[in-house]
C-alpha positions, 0 to 999 in steps of 0.5 A: 342415385348415380346419375347427374343430370346437368342443367341446359343452362350450364353450358352459359352459368358454370360454376367459375370461381377462377376461369379455368383456362387461366388457372390451367396455365399456371406455372410451378410455383406461380399463382393464378392472375387472381393471386395478384390482388387481395381477397377482399377486392375479388369481384368474384364472377362464380356463377351457379348452374341452374337445379337439373331436372330429375329424371324421377318420379316425384309425386306432390304427395309421396305418401298418398302414393306409398299408401295406394301401392301398399293397399294395392298390394294387400289384395292383388294377384300374385302376378301383379306385385313385382310390378307394384314394388317396382312402382314403390322403387320409384317413389323411394328413388324419387326421394332418394331413399337407397336403402329402401329402393333396394328393399323395394327390388329384392320385395319385386325379386322375392315376389316375382310370378315369372322366371322374366322378373326373377331374371330382370329383378335379380339382375337390377339387384346385382346391378345396385351392388356395383364391383366384381368383388361384392357380386362374387361375395354375394354370389358365393353367400347362401341366401344370396346365391339364387339371387345373384347366380345363374338361373336353371332356365328350363326348370322354370317353364313346365314341360310342354305335353301337348302331345296327340293321341296316338290310336289305332290307324284311322284310314280306310286301308287296311294294308297300310305299312306300319313304316314310312320313308321320307325321301330328303334328296337322293336318299331314304330314311325309315320311320315309324309311321304312328311315332312320327303320327304322335309327333303333331296333328298335322303329321297325324293327319297326313299319315292316318287320315284321308290325304294321298301320303296316308297311302303312300309308303315313300314321301318325300320332304326335300322342299320342307328345310329338313336334311337327313341328318334332321330326320334321322334325329326326328326319328329317334326322337318319335322313339325315345322323346328326347335329344341326344348329343345334336350340334346347335345348327341340326338343332336349329334346323329341327327347331324350324321343322318342328315349328312349322309341322307344329310338332310341340313336344319336339319344339319344346325338346329344342327350345331347352336344348338350345337354351342350355347352349347359349354361354355368351353374349355373341350366342345369345344375339344370334339365338335371341334371333332365332328365338323370336321367329321360331317363338321359342320362350325358353331360349329367348329366356335363356338369352335375356339371362345371359344380357342381363348378366352382362349388363353393363357390356350389353348395353353398350354392345350395338347388336344387343341393343337393337335386338332389345329395342327393334321388337314388336309387341308379339316378339316382346311377349316371346322375350320377356312375358308380362314384364316388359316395363320391368325390363325397360325400367332396368335398361334405361336406367343403365343407359342413363346412368352411363350417358344420359343424352345417348340414342340408347337411352332414347331407345330404351326410354321409348320402349319403356314409354311403348309398355307403359300401362299403368297411369303411374308407369305412363307418368314415369316414362313420360317424364323420364323420356322427356329429361332426355330430350330436353337434354339433347336439345330437342325441345318440340319432343320435350314439350310433348312429353312433359305435357303429357307426363303432366296430364297424367298427374305428374305435378313436378313436370311442370319444371320441365314446361317452365324451362322450355317456355324460359328457352322460348323468353317467356319467363312470365309464363314459367313464372305464373305456371309455378304460382298456379302450381304453389296455389293449387297443391300443398307447397314443396321445397322444389316449387319454391325453387323453380319459381325463383328462377323466374323473378329478380334477385330480391324475390328470388332470395325469399323463394329460395329461403321459402323452398329451405324451409320446406326442403332442406335437403335441396342443394341449389338454394344454398349454392346460389345464397353462398355465390350471391354473398361471394359476390358481394364480398361477404366471404364468411358469410359464403363460406358459412352458407355452403358450410351449412349443407355440407354440415349435413349432405356431402354433395359434390357441387357444394364442394366444388362451389366451396373449392372455387371459393378458396381457390379465389381467396388464395386458401390453398390448403383449404382447396386441395381438402376439398378437391381430394374429398371430391376424387374420394367420392368420385375419382373421375369428377370433372369440375367447371361443367366437365371441362376439367377432371379434378384430379388435374386441378389437384395437381396444379393446387398442389403446387401451392401448398406444403409437402407433408411426409407420411409422419405429418400425415398420420399426426394431421389424420390423428389431429382432425380424427380427434376433433370429428373432422371427417372431411378434412380426415377423409383428404389426409387419407386420400393424400396417404394413399399416394405414399408407400403405405399399406393401402388395403388399411388406409382403403379401409379407414377411408370407408369408415369416414364414408359410412359416417358421412352417408355415403355408403356407395363410395364407402363400398368402392373404398372397401373393395379397394381395400380387399384388392390392396390386403396384404395377407389372406387374413387381412382379406378376409376381414374386409370381405367379412365388412362387406358381407356385414354392410350388406345385411349379411352378418353370419357370413361377416361372422364366419369371414371374421372367424376364418381370419382368426384362424389364419392370424390374431389380429385387432380388425379381425376380433373387432368385426368378430365382435361387432357382428356377433354383437348385431347378430345374436339375441342371446342375451349372454352373448354381451359377455363373448363381445366382452372377451373379443374386445379384450383380445382385440386391445392384445392386438397390435393396432394404432390408436384410432382404432383402439380408441373405438374398440374402448368406446365399443366396449365401454357401451357393452359394459353399459348395457351389462349394467357394469358402469364402473368398467365402462367409465374406465373405458371411455376415460382410457379412450379419451386419453388417446383422444377418441373425442366420442367417448364424451357420450359414452361417459356422459351416459354413465353419469347419466345413470349414475344419476348425476345429470349436470355432470352429464350435460358438462361432459357432452358440452366438451364433446360439443366444444370439441368436435367439427361435426356435433349435431349429433352431440347437441341431440344427445345433450337435450336428454341431459337438460330441462324444457328450455334447454332441451327444445334450444338443444333440439332446435340447433339439431334441425339446423345443422342436421335437418335430417335428423328425425328426433327433434321433430318427433320430440317438438310435435310430442310436446304440441301434442301433450300440450293438446295442440293437435294441429300444430303436432301434425304439421311439425311432423308432416313438415319433416315427412315431406322430405323424408321417408322416416318409419318413426315419424310416420308412425308417431303421425298415425299415432296422433291421428289415431288419437284424434279419431281421424281413421283415414289419416291413421290408416293412410300413414300406417300404409305408407310406413308398413312400405318403409319397413313391412316387418314392424310389429307395432304398425302392423298391430296399429295398422290391424285396428285401422283396418277393422275400423275403416268405414 
């Protein structure tokens, strides 16, 4: 997710389109040593690192695993559900499905059966929403207040009422005094004998039994670790049943005493009182040790809450790490109950994201392994720790762990074993091992990718083509092919190859490679575009295997490009926006942020582009920066509204928009309100309100980029209301100010007017103008016939293989032609690398049609893991369940 696991081979084969050292020695106005050569004569030394071994759970058949988890969820006791949702989370994490990962975490939190699970999954959700502004906003949001807020720990534990019966005096003596005096040092404290006796069985036996003390009026407690002040508090508690204001050190003393004499009610009261006093991480460190020693569950949970509330700082605190990684099973039970695997899943993830080679990553992962109970948990833990050991060059330990993970059934761990065998010089063994895996299981892209590393270049290319065919989201095959073409001086083919993946997946390593290409070719304007996009996605990114900061390289490249004024930047932004060049637009905005322009607006535009490019984390970071740089309260409220909207809280986002409008009418506030209202209201009449709001937005000052978007949205609402003339006017006006995407809306109007040819022609204009046009081809396919439709959808799959509609269309055509097996295969091709509800739904329906109840039920269960509330899937699942043999 956030983590980059560098390959061990990076040290020898780092991306190096130019030698970084020579490039960094460039003087102002001079070029690197490559500049003296013509681009066509460059023998580029580009090399690509081996793909990383991902420390993720990657089952060979993730659909089967999701179906198994869902089936277990249907019948398991409540206390098992959170762990099952955590397993679901690990499956989605292996697929890179961020939204589904977060939904699984939220389900785990909602189904938590203990306070420890609530703490862990609540903290995990907060960690996933990285950023103080986001956390604060969501903490103030009614729906998320409990999820992100502080829990009243004591209220989550049932009071301990383990009191003994205070019956009559059972001693033989009839003249025993009602008062007993306890001697502590040189002083006495008088107590009610029966009240003290009621504190515990040992006291009851001592004061009312057959012991010598039962007949004494004075009992010496000087050697029992209690002070006079402490005994007074105990005496008061025996009468009132409560602890008043007591100093923390005295509470600790009483806690130890109560534990020694089995005074359960007194211990429980001390436990709760101390838990309420934990206010800092240092408090928690000190009190956690006492909690573990004295078996104080409430206090331990309260300390754990503080650690998790300050998660990133806690993981970097040596005392906290020592406490959390040195506890034995008994102490773990006190600290976290039965949720130890969940806790160490979270802690190890945070540590790995921070530094995968660190000692704390090892320590937390070892604890994860120790707490693993099920087969799935062991696979996750063995493989994760194996990856960390591999990165630390602890190869013997890594080999053992990968072997154990493989024996548990985690086939992906064979990648680790193959790399280790290659390091030992046994490349043939690695090749054969991967060949055996491919012949034993349904082949997946990563299998061919890995196999390609252990053969000659002529075979490698073929295996990498197969890897891309099976899983087009893998970045290494594109990078290898592009680098190979560049070495052969086939420049245009090399750029075309790396552009293939950047067209649908904005991967940092691919951008870095393209930057290197342009640097070698002396195309500095293109090079600075790519490095500025890299810095937008990851401000601290380091290139050339971490040797050089991207910002430093940008400064050097900038010496060789023309400086743009603010006016130039705006013109460039309009040009790129109008041709749907989102990467180019991002780069221009990055450059504009260096000027004195209003930064809040620019960061907001940046977030819109990043969302369009499917970079939600970077988009959220930009939104937070927009909040920080807002020039006014009403502007800040708009950005806060978008944060709430983008995190799924439409109603709260709507309220922020209304609050902003109450302070000052603005384009962005009306636009946000219209957007949120359209999404949150199911009332058909709300369309008229959305139209009014968008008209109000148009009356407020803004630039043409946003005005064009508002006109486009207004046209869509008019279409939904059946007002085609008004919609056409909106789209035409949007096109007049170069909002190119309006061609799609105008095409829809033509189609609804029964003019399919005009709709096709309109979409063709969009395809001609747009730099990113996969969606345009997909939409145009609706306005043509048979072969042309197929051709457009095949083009969509080539441009963006993550778009699922083309697979569904082709599968449906095959099914209509009674080619059932081919139809299933078409859907399975996409499902193997993308967990999509619509693909699974259609395949389940096909299985039902073919009478394959088992296959249909499996897909239903997997689909309901993706969206548990999908009504049609629930109905199909119910039908299949009733037919299950």
